[in-house]
PDB file as gemmi writes it, atoms N, CA and C in Angstrom:
CRYST1    1.000    1.000    1.000  90.00  90.00  90.00 P 1                      
ATOM      1  N   MET A   1     -47.020 223.492 209.352  1.00  0.00           N  
ATOM      2  CA  MET A   1     -46.208 222.310 209.441  1.00  0.00           C  
ATOM      3  C   MET A   1     -46.956 221.123 208.270  1.00  0.00           C  
ATOM      4  N   ASP A   2     -46.120 220.278 207.835  1.00  0.00           N  
ATOM      5  CA  ASP A   2     -47.079 218.836 207.123  1.00  0.00           C  
ATOM      6  C   ASP A   2     -47.490 217.667 208.564  1.00  0.00           C  
ATOM      7  N   GLY A   3     -47.659 216.935 207.356  1.00  0.00           N  
ATOM      8  CA  GLY A   3     -48.055 215.374 208.441  1.00  0.00           C  
ATOM      9  C   GLY A   3     -47.009 214.838 209.121  1.00  0.00           C  
ATOM     10  N   SER A   4     -45.592 214.992 208.291  1.00  0.00           N  
ATOM     11  CA  SER A   4     -44.236 214.484 209.222  1.00  0.00           C  
ATOM     12  C   SER A   4     -44.009 215.609 209.761  1.00  0.00           C  
ATOM     13  N   GLY A   5     -44.447 216.322 209.894  1.00  0.00           N  
ATOM     14  CA  GLY A   5     -43.828 217.834 210.654  1.00  0.00           C  
ATOM     15  C   GLY A   5     -44.558 217.126 212.158  1.00  0.00           C  
ATOM     16  N   GLU A   6     -45.806 217.147 212.021  1.00  0.00           N  
ATOM     17  CA  GLU A   6     -46.976 217.431 213.714  1.00  0.00           C  
ATOM     18  C   GLU A   6     -46.579 215.559 214.103  1.00  0.00           C  
ATOM     19  N   CYS A   7     -46.229 214.494 213.082  1.00  0.00           N  
ATOM     20  CA  CYS A   7     -45.805 213.800 213.713  1.00  0.00           C  
ATOM     21  C   CYS A   7     -45.097 213.351 215.210  1.00  0.00           C  
ATOM     22  N   ALA A   8     -43.371 214.147 213.998  1.00  0.00           N  
ATOM     23  CA  ALA A   8     -42.122 214.197 214.628  1.00  0.00           C  
ATOM     24  C   ALA A   8     -42.846 215.168 215.904  1.00  0.00           C  
ATOM     25  N   ARG A   9     -42.441 216.733 216.129  1.00  0.00           N  
ATOM     26  CA  ARG A   9     -43.358 216.785 216.865  1.00  0.00           C  
ATOM     27  C   ARG A   9     -44.493 216.716 218.688  1.00  0.00           C  
ATOM     28  N   ALA A  10     -44.789 215.869 217.524  1.00  0.00           N  
ATOM     29  CA  ALA A  10     -46.113 214.906 218.198  1.00  0.00           C  
ATOM     30  C   ALA A  10     -45.430 214.276 219.441  1.00  0.00           C  
ATOM     31  N   TYR A  11     -44.601 213.665 218.249  1.00  0.00           N  
ATOM     32  CA  TYR A  11     -43.093 212.356 219.429  1.00  0.00           C  
ATOM     33  C   TYR A  11     -42.193 213.017 220.328  1.00  0.00           C  
ATOM     34  N   VAL A  12     -41.820 214.053 219.696  1.00  0.00           N  
ATOM     35  CA  VAL A  12     -41.016 214.634 220.402  1.00  0.00           C  
ATOM     36  C   VAL A  12     -41.888 215.388 221.947  1.00  0.00           C  
ATOM     37  N   LYS A  13     -43.275 215.650 222.186  1.00  0.00           N  
ATOM     38  CA  LYS A  13     -43.666 216.245 223.488  1.00  0.00           C  
ATOM     39  C   LYS A  13     -43.526 214.925 223.703  1.00  0.00           C  
ATOM     40  N   SER A  14     -43.722 213.452 223.129  1.00  0.00           N  
ATOM     41  CA  SER A  14     -44.328 213.241 224.586  1.00  0.00           C  
ATOM     42  C   SER A  14     -42.666 211.846 225.027  1.00  0.00           C  
ATOM     43  N   GLU A  15     -41.885 212.861 224.335  1.00  0.00           N  
ATOM     44  CA  GLU A  15     -40.770 212.781 224.797  1.00  0.00           C  
ATOM     45  C   GLU A  15     -39.880 213.399 225.629  1.00  0.00           C  
ATOM     46  N   ILE A  16     -40.291 214.315 225.555  1.00  0.00           N  
ATOM     47  CA  ILE A  16     -40.052 216.198 227.014  1.00  0.00           C  
ATOM     48  C   ILE A  16     -41.455 215.232 227.664  1.00  0.00           C  
ATOM     49  N   LEU A  17     -42.333 215.076 227.996  1.00  0.00           N  
ATOM     50  CA  LEU A  17     -42.777 214.808 228.883  1.00  0.00           C  
ATOM     51  C   LEU A  17     -42.334 213.901 229.468  1.00  0.00           C  
ATOM     52  N   ALA A  18     -41.826 212.439 229.082  1.00  0.00           N  
ATOM     53  CA  ALA A  18     -41.837 211.385 229.699  1.00  0.00           C  
ATOM     54  C   ALA A  18     -40.196 211.853 230.606  1.00  0.00           C  
ATOM     55  N   TYR A  19     -38.778 212.659 229.835  1.00  0.00           N  
ATOM     56  CA  TYR A  19     -37.956 213.057 230.261  1.00  0.00           C  
ATOM     57  C   TYR A  19     -38.809 212.957 232.312  1.00  0.00           C  
ATOM     58  N   ILE A  20     -39.344 214.651 231.782  1.00  0.00           N  
ATOM     59  CA  ILE A  20     -39.578 215.458 232.664  1.00  0.00           C  
ATOM     60  C   ILE A  20     -40.514 214.926 234.020  1.00  0.00           C  
ATOM     61  N   GLU A  21     -40.776 213.543 233.433  1.00  0.00           N  
ATOM     62  CA  GLU A  21     -41.601 212.774 234.801  1.00  0.00           C  
ATOM     63  C   GLU A  21     -40.319 211.943 235.849  1.00  0.00           C  
ATOM     64  N   ARG A  22     -39.275 211.353 234.756  1.00  0.00           N  
ATOM     65  CA  ARG A  22     -38.769 210.583 235.223  1.00  0.00           C  
ATOM     66  C   ARG A  22     -37.667 211.726 236.025  1.00  0.00           C  
ATOM     67  N   MET A  23     -37.264 213.094 235.859  1.00  0.00           N  
ATOM     68  CA  MET A  23     -36.854 213.725 236.080  1.00  0.00           C  
ATOM     69  C   MET A  23     -37.550 215.368 236.430  1.00  0.00           C  
ATOM     70  N   PRO A  24     -38.359 215.435 237.356  1.00  0.00           N  
ATOM     71  CA  PRO A  24     -39.209 216.514 237.957  1.00  0.00           C  
ATOM     72  C   PRO A  24     -38.587 217.413 238.440  1.00  0.00           C  
ATOM     73  N   GLN A  25     -37.353 217.619 238.360  1.00  0.00           N  
ATOM     74  CA  GLN A  25     -36.297 218.704 239.473  1.00  0.00           C  
ATOM     75  C   GLN A  25     -35.174 219.666 237.711  1.00  0.00           C  
ATOM     76  N   ALA A  26     -35.174 218.636 236.817  1.00  0.00           N  
ATOM     77  CA  ALA A  26     -35.019 219.724 235.127  1.00  0.00           C  
ATOM     78  C   ALA A  26     -35.099 220.381 234.991  1.00  0.00           C  
ATOM     79  N   SER A  27     -34.249 221.223 233.857  1.00  0.00           N  
ATOM     80  CA  SER A  27     -34.658 222.289 233.437  1.00  0.00           C  
ATOM     81  C   SER A  27     -33.576 222.467 232.149  1.00  0.00           C  
ATOM     82  N   ASP A  28     -33.523 223.095 231.483  1.00  0.00           N  
ATOM     83  CA  ASP A  28     -32.715 222.797 230.540  1.00  0.00           C  
ATOM     84  C   ASP A  28     -32.465 224.052 229.668  1.00  0.00           C  
ATOM     85  N   THR A  29     -31.778 224.498 227.973  1.00  0.00           N  
ATOM     86  CA  THR A  29     -31.965 225.924 227.897  1.00  0.00           C  
ATOM     87  C   THR A  29     -32.668 223.988 226.323  1.00  0.00           C  
ATOM     88  N   VAL A  30     -33.290 224.951 224.945  1.00  0.00           N  
ATOM     89  CA  VAL A  30     -33.963 224.331 223.737  1.00  0.00           C  
ATOM     90  C   VAL A  30     -32.214 223.028 223.318  1.00  0.00           C  
ATOM     91  N   ASP A  31     -30.806 223.864 223.376  1.00  0.00           N  
ATOM     92  CA  ASP A  31     -29.771 223.264 222.744  1.00  0.00           C  
ATOM     93  C   ASP A  31     -30.015 221.863 223.727  1.00  0.00           C  
ATOM     94  N   GLY A  32     -29.791 222.388 225.388  1.00  0.00           N  
ATOM     95  CA  GLY A  32     -29.954 221.334 226.306  1.00  0.00           C  
ATOM     96  C   GLY A  32     -30.837 220.103 226.100  1.00  0.00           C  
ATOM     97  N   ILE A  33     -32.180 220.524 225.902  1.00  0.00           N  
ATOM     98  CA  ILE A  33     -33.117 219.575 225.814  1.00  0.00           C  
ATOM     99  C   ILE A  33     -32.622 218.449 224.351  1.00  0.00           C  
ATOM    100  N   VAL A  34     -32.489 219.306 222.959  1.00  0.00           N  
ATOM    101  CA  VAL A  34     -31.782 218.578 222.396  1.00  0.00           C  
ATOM    102  C   VAL A  34     -30.494 217.747 222.325  1.00  0.00           C  
ATOM    103  N   ASP A  35     -29.320 217.665 223.368  1.00  0.00           N  
ATOM    104  CA  ASP A  35     -28.841 217.273 223.549  1.00  0.00           C  
ATOM    105  C   ASP A  35     -29.124 215.986 224.334  1.00  0.00           C  
ATOM    106  N   TRP A  36     -29.484 216.351 225.254  1.00  0.00           N  
ATOM    107  CA  TRP A  36     -29.795 215.712 226.417  1.00  0.00           C  
ATOM    108  C   TRP A  36     -31.066 214.424 226.693  1.00  0.00           C  
ATOM    109  N   TRP A  37     -31.968 215.374 226.525  1.00  0.00           N  
ATOM    110  CA  TRP A  37     -33.058 215.449 227.432  1.00  0.00           C  
ATOM    111  C   TRP A  37     -33.788 214.518 225.652  1.00  0.00           C  
ATOM    112  N   LEU A  38     -33.287 214.667 224.508  1.00  0.00           N  
ATOM    113  CA  LEU A  38     -33.537 213.782 223.041  1.00  0.00           C  
ATOM    114  C   LEU A  38     -32.420 213.140 222.954  1.00  0.00           C  
ATOM    115  N   TYR A  39     -31.556 212.584 223.775  1.00  0.00           N  
ATOM    116  CA  TYR A  39     -29.980 212.466 222.938  1.00  0.00           C  
ATOM    117  C   TYR A  39     -30.523 211.320 222.075  1.00  0.00           C  
ATOM    118  N   ASP A  40     -30.950 210.589 221.897  1.00  0.00           N  
ATOM    119  CA  ASP A  40     -31.664 209.594 221.129  1.00  0.00           C  
ATOM    120  C   ASP A  40     -31.674 209.632 219.652  1.00  0.00           C  
ATOM    121  N   GLN A  41     -32.440 210.360 219.889  1.00  0.00           N  
ATOM    122  CA  GLN A  41     -33.427 211.137 218.772  1.00  0.00           C  
ATOM    123  C   GLN A  41     -32.587 211.944 217.845  1.00  0.00           C  
ATOM    124  N   ARG A  42     -31.366 213.521 218.199  1.00  0.00           N  
ATOM    125  CA  ARG A  42     -30.535 213.943 218.132  1.00  0.00           C  
ATOM    126  C   ARG A  42     -30.735 214.708 216.804  1.00  0.00           C  
ATOM    127  N   LEU A  43     -30.290 213.083 216.256  1.00  0.00           N  
ATOM    128  CA  LEU A  43     -29.367 213.628 214.410  1.00  0.00           C  
ATOM    129  C   LEU A  43     -31.075 213.290 213.742  1.00  0.00           C  
ATOM    130  N   ARG A  44     -32.030 213.102 214.403  1.00  0.00           N  
ATOM    131  CA  ARG A  44     -33.395 213.089 213.500  1.00  0.00           C  
ATOM    132  C   ARG A  44     -33.794 214.010 213.488  1.00  0.00           C  
ATOM    133  N   ILE A  45     -34.348 214.867 214.904  1.00  0.00           N  
ATOM    134  CA  ILE A  45     -35.350 215.567 215.071  1.00  0.00           C  
ATOM    135  C   ILE A  45     -34.771 216.711 215.137  1.00  0.00           C  
ATOM    136  N   GLY A  46     -35.123 218.006 214.222  1.00  0.00           N  
ATOM    137  CA  GLY A  46     -34.392 219.205 213.703  1.00  0.00           C  
ATOM    138  C   GLY A  46     -35.190 220.327 214.700  1.00  0.00           C  
ATOM    139  N   ARG A  47     -34.365 220.996 215.383  1.00  0.00           N  
ATOM    140  CA  ARG A  47     -34.024 221.783 216.536  1.00  0.00           C  
ATOM    141  C   ARG A  47     -35.446 222.895 216.668  1.00  0.00           C  
ATOM    142  N   GLU A  48     -35.892 223.091 215.581  1.00  0.00           N  
ATOM    143  CA  GLU A  48     -37.041 224.050 214.702  1.00  0.00           C  
ATOM    144  C   GLU A  48     -38.716 222.714 215.271  1.00  0.00           C  
ATOM    145  N   VAL A  49     -38.334 221.238 215.136  1.00  0.00           N  
ATOM    146  CA  VAL A  49     -39.543 220.902 215.533  1.00  0.00           C  
ATOM    147  C   VAL A  49     -39.864 220.675 217.405  1.00  0.00           C  
ATOM    148  N   VAL A  50     -37.979 220.907 217.744  1.00  0.00           N  
ATOM    149  CA  VAL A  50     -38.216 221.199 219.394  1.00  0.00           C  
ATOM    150  C   VAL A  50     -38.806 222.091 219.905  1.00  0.00           C  
ATOM    151  N   LEU A  51     -37.962 223.539 219.462  1.00  0.00           N  
ATOM    152  CA  LEU A  51     -38.733 224.649 219.935  1.00  0.00           C  
ATOM    153  C   LEU A  51     -40.788 224.355 219.647  1.00  0.00           C  
ATOM    154  N   ALA A  52     -41.178 223.994 218.452  1.00  0.00           N  
ATOM    155  CA  ALA A  52     -42.396 223.771 218.218  1.00  0.00           C  
ATOM    156  C   ALA A  52     -43.036 223.142 219.543  1.00  0.00           C  
ATOM    157  N   ALA A  53     -42.218 222.099 219.728  1.00  0.00           N  
ATOM    158  CA  ALA A  53     -42.926 220.593 220.881  1.00  0.00           C  
ATOM    159  C   ALA A  53     -42.847 222.053 222.184  1.00  0.00           C  
ATOM    160  N   LEU A  54     -41.992 222.721 222.153  1.00  0.00           N  
ATOM    161  CA  LEU A  54     -41.583 223.251 223.592  1.00  0.00           C  
ATOM    162  C   LEU A  54     -43.102 224.068 224.203  1.00  0.00           C  
ATOM    163  N   SER A  55     -42.775 224.341 222.023  1.00  0.00           N  
ATOM    164  CA  SER A  55     -44.338 226.408 223.097  1.00  0.00           C  
ATOM    165  C   SER A  55     -45.276 225.439 222.976  1.00  0.00           C  
ATOM    166  N   ASP A  56     -46.005 224.042 222.418  1.00  0.00           N  
ATOM    167  CA  ASP A  56     -47.267 223.778 222.563  1.00  0.00           C  
ATOM    168  C   ASP A  56     -46.993 223.103 224.341  1.00  0.00           C  
ATOM    169  N   LEU A  57     -46.253 222.481 225.126  1.00  0.00           N  
ATOM    170  CA  LEU A  57     -45.978 222.160 226.070  1.00  0.00           C  
ATOM    171  C   LEU A  57     -46.324 223.245 227.349  1.00  0.00           C  
ATOM    172  N   VAL A  58     -45.532 224.900 227.080  1.00  0.00           N  
ATOM    173  CA  VAL A  58     -45.964 225.720 227.832  1.00  0.00           C  
ATOM    174  C   VAL A  58     -47.191 226.657 227.249  1.00  0.00           C  
ATOM    175  N   GLY A  59     -47.843 226.234 226.102  1.00  0.00           N  
ATOM    176  CA  GLY A  59     -49.393 226.342 225.934  1.00  0.00           C  
ATOM    177  C   GLY A  59     -50.272 225.894 226.836  1.00  0.00           C  
ATOM    178  N   ASP A  60     -49.776 224.308 226.634  1.00  0.00           N  
ATOM    179  CA  ASP A  60     -50.591 223.292 227.285  1.00  0.00           C  
ATOM    180  C   ASP A  60     -50.673 223.315 229.873  1.00  0.00           C  
ATOM    181  N   GLY A  61     -49.270 223.867 229.620  1.00  0.00           N  
ATOM    182  CA  GLY A  61     -49.306 223.718 231.300  1.00  0.00           C  
ATOM    183  C   GLY A  61     -48.358 223.395 231.120  1.00  0.00           C  
ATOM    184  N   ALA A  62     -47.840 222.162 230.565  1.00  0.00           N  
ATOM    185  CA  ALA A  62     -47.089 221.099 231.394  1.00  0.00           C  
ATOM    186  C   ALA A  62     -45.624 221.037 231.270  1.00  0.00           C  
ATOM    187  N   LEU A  63     -45.235 222.251 230.670  1.00  0.00           N  
ATOM    188  CA  LEU A  63     -43.991 222.858 231.247  1.00  0.00           C  
ATOM    189  C   LEU A  63     -44.027 224.209 231.527  1.00  0.00           C  
ATOM    190  N   GLU A  64     -42.986 224.908 231.714  1.00  0.00           N  
ATOM    191  CA  GLU A  64     -42.875 226.727 231.925  1.00  0.00           C  
ATOM    192  C   GLU A  64     -41.911 226.763 231.118  1.00  0.00           C  
ATOM    193  N   LYS A  65     -41.377 228.351 230.754  1.00  0.00           N  
ATOM    194  CA  LYS A  65     -40.484 228.456 229.913  1.00  0.00           C  
ATOM    195  C   LYS A  65     -39.696 229.898 231.463  1.00  0.00           C  
ATOM    196  N   ARG A  66     -38.571 229.639 231.463  1.00  0.00           N  
ATOM    197  CA  ARG A  66     -38.071 230.821 232.177  1.00  0.00           C  
ATOM    198  C   ARG A  66     -36.717 230.990 231.996  1.00  0.00           C  
ATOM    199  N   ARG A  67     -36.972 232.668 232.226  1.00  0.00           N  
ATOM    200  CA  ARG A  67     -35.125 233.639 231.846  1.00  0.00           C  
ATOM    201  C   ARG A  67     -35.111 233.368 233.176  1.00  0.00           C  
ATOM    202  N   ILE A  68     -33.461 233.210 232.795  1.00  0.00           N  
ATOM    203  CA  ILE A  68     -32.438 233.177 233.520  1.00  0.00           C  
ATOM    204  C   ILE A  68     -31.386 234.583 233.202  1.00  0.00           C  
ATOM    205  N   PRO A  69     -31.506 235.561 234.084  1.00  0.00           N  
ATOM    206  CA  PRO A  69     -30.691 236.899 233.459  1.00  0.00           C  
ATOM    207  C   PRO A  69     -29.119 236.343 232.808  1.00  0.00           C  
ATOM    208  N   PRO A  70     -28.397 236.649 231.776  1.00  0.00           N  
ATOM    209  CA  PRO A  70     -29.314 237.737 231.005  1.00  0.00           C  
ATOM    210  C   PRO A  70     -30.120 237.642 229.793  1.00  0.00           C  
ATOM    211  N   ASP A  71     -30.001 236.762 229.200  1.00  0.00           N  
ATOM    212  CA  ASP A  71     -30.388 236.176 228.192  1.00  0.00           C  
ATOM    213  C   ASP A  71     -30.454 234.812 227.539  1.00  0.00           C  
ATOM    214  N   THR A  72     -30.704 233.824 228.969  1.00  0.00           N  
ATOM    215  CA  THR A  72     -31.074 232.771 228.919  1.00  0.00           C  
ATOM    216  C   THR A  72     -32.656 231.769 228.605  1.00  0.00           C  
ATOM    217  N   ILE A  73     -33.245 231.450 228.163  1.00  0.00           N  
ATOM    218  CA  ILE A  73     -34.014 230.256 228.537  1.00  0.00           C  
ATOM    219  C   ILE A  73     -34.015 229.221 228.675  1.00  0.00           C  
ATOM    220  N   VAL A  74     -34.616 228.791 230.092  1.00  0.00           N  
ATOM    221  CA  VAL A  74     -34.935 227.647 230.171  1.00  0.00           C  
ATOM    222  C   VAL A  74     -36.333 226.708 230.498  1.00  0.00           C  
ATOM    223  N   TYR A  75     -36.037 225.630 229.824  1.00  0.00           N  
ATOM    224  CA  TYR A  75     -37.942 225.000 230.591  1.00  0.00           C  
ATOM    225  C   TYR A  75     -37.758 223.513 231.854  1.00  0.00           C  
ATOM    226  N   ALA A  76     -38.792 224.104 232.555  1.00  0.00           N  
ATOM    227  CA  ALA A  76     -39.222 223.101 233.027  1.00  0.00           C  
ATOM    228  C   ALA A  76     -40.247 222.504 234.079  1.00  0.00           C  
ATOM    229  N   MET A  77     -40.649 222.000 234.534  1.00  0.00           N  
ATOM    230  CA  MET A  77     -41.634 221.636 234.715  1.00  0.00           C  
ATOM    231  C   MET A  77     -42.225 222.566 236.009  1.00  0.00           C  
ATOM    232  N   PRO A  78     -43.032 222.505 235.495  1.00  0.00           N  
ATOM    233  CA  PRO A  78     -44.130 224.272 236.884  1.00  0.00           C  
ATOM    234  C   PRO A  78     -43.571 223.251 238.329  1.00  0.00           C  
ATOM    235  N   ALA A  79     -43.292 224.498 238.936  1.00  0.00           N  
ATOM    236  CA  ALA A  79     -43.200 223.428 240.981  1.00  0.00           C  
ATOM    237  C   ALA A  79     -43.999 223.800 240.971  1.00  0.00           C  
ATOM    238  N   THR A  80     -45.463 224.203 240.836  1.00  0.00           N  
ATOM    239  CA  THR A  80     -46.589 223.116 241.337  1.00  0.00           C  
ATOM    240  C   THR A  80     -46.646 222.112 241.129  1.00  0.00           C  
ATOM    241  N   ARG A  81     -46.482 221.297 239.739  1.00  0.00           N  
ATOM    242  CA  ARG A  81     -46.352 220.185 239.528  1.00  0.00           C  
ATOM    243  C   ARG A  81     -45.114 219.564 239.536  1.00  0.00           C  
ATOM    244  N   GLN A  82     -44.787 219.605 240.793  1.00  0.00           N  
ATOM    245  CA  GLN A  82     -43.206 218.977 240.839  1.00  0.00           C  
ATOM    246  C   GLN A  82     -43.133 217.868 242.046  1.00  0.00           C  
ATOM    247  N   PRO A  83     -43.350 216.938 242.724  1.00  0.00           N  
ATOM    248  CA  PRO A  83     -43.341 216.235 243.690  1.00  0.00           C  
ATOM    249  C   PRO A  83     -42.924 216.749 244.733  1.00  0.00           C  
ATOM    250  N   ASN A  84     -44.183 216.391 246.053  1.00  0.00           N  
ATOM    251  CA  ASN A  84     -43.669 217.258 247.309  1.00  0.00           C  
ATOM    252  C   ASN A  84     -44.691 219.099 247.214  1.00  0.00           C  
ATOM    253  N   ALA A  85     -44.969 219.450 245.725  1.00  0.00           N  
ATOM    254  CA  ALA A  85     -44.738 221.131 245.854  1.00  0.00           C  
ATOM    255  C   ALA A  85     -45.934 221.553 246.785  1.00  0.00           C  
ATOM    256  N   ASP A  86     -46.817 220.455 247.532  1.00  0.00           N  
ATOM    257  CA  ASP A  86     -47.430 221.267 247.575  1.00  0.00           C  
ATOM    258  C   ASP A  86     -47.022 220.911 249.596  1.00  0.00           C  
ATOM    259  N   LYS A  87     -46.044 220.365 249.874  1.00  0.00           N  
ATOM    260  CA  LYS A  87     -45.706 220.277 251.186  1.00  0.00           C  
ATOM    261  C   LYS A  87     -45.166 221.095 251.549  1.00  0.00           C  
ATOM    262  N   GLU A  88     -44.695 222.723 250.557  1.00  0.00           N  
ATOM    263  CA  GLU A  88     -44.118 224.057 250.865  1.00  0.00           C  
ATOM    264  C   GLU A  88     -45.106 224.815 251.617  1.00  0.00           C  
TER     265      GLU A  88                                                      
END                                                                             
């Protein structure tokens, strides 16, 4: 990825983290994240950049990737990071 792609990826990661901090119970597909979480930026940010940012965030433990049968993938804040997780 070139320098501008890396900047876009870093920007998307920060936007996703900001959204998930505001809405810790949120979970969504890549398309939902593009359409709703990144609504203001969706015309400027390519899906491939969002996928790369999501991959980074999953690798860092900031998000988790969940499979919903039969073949839907959603991304969400790990349950252990959600508010009140220690009270369960």
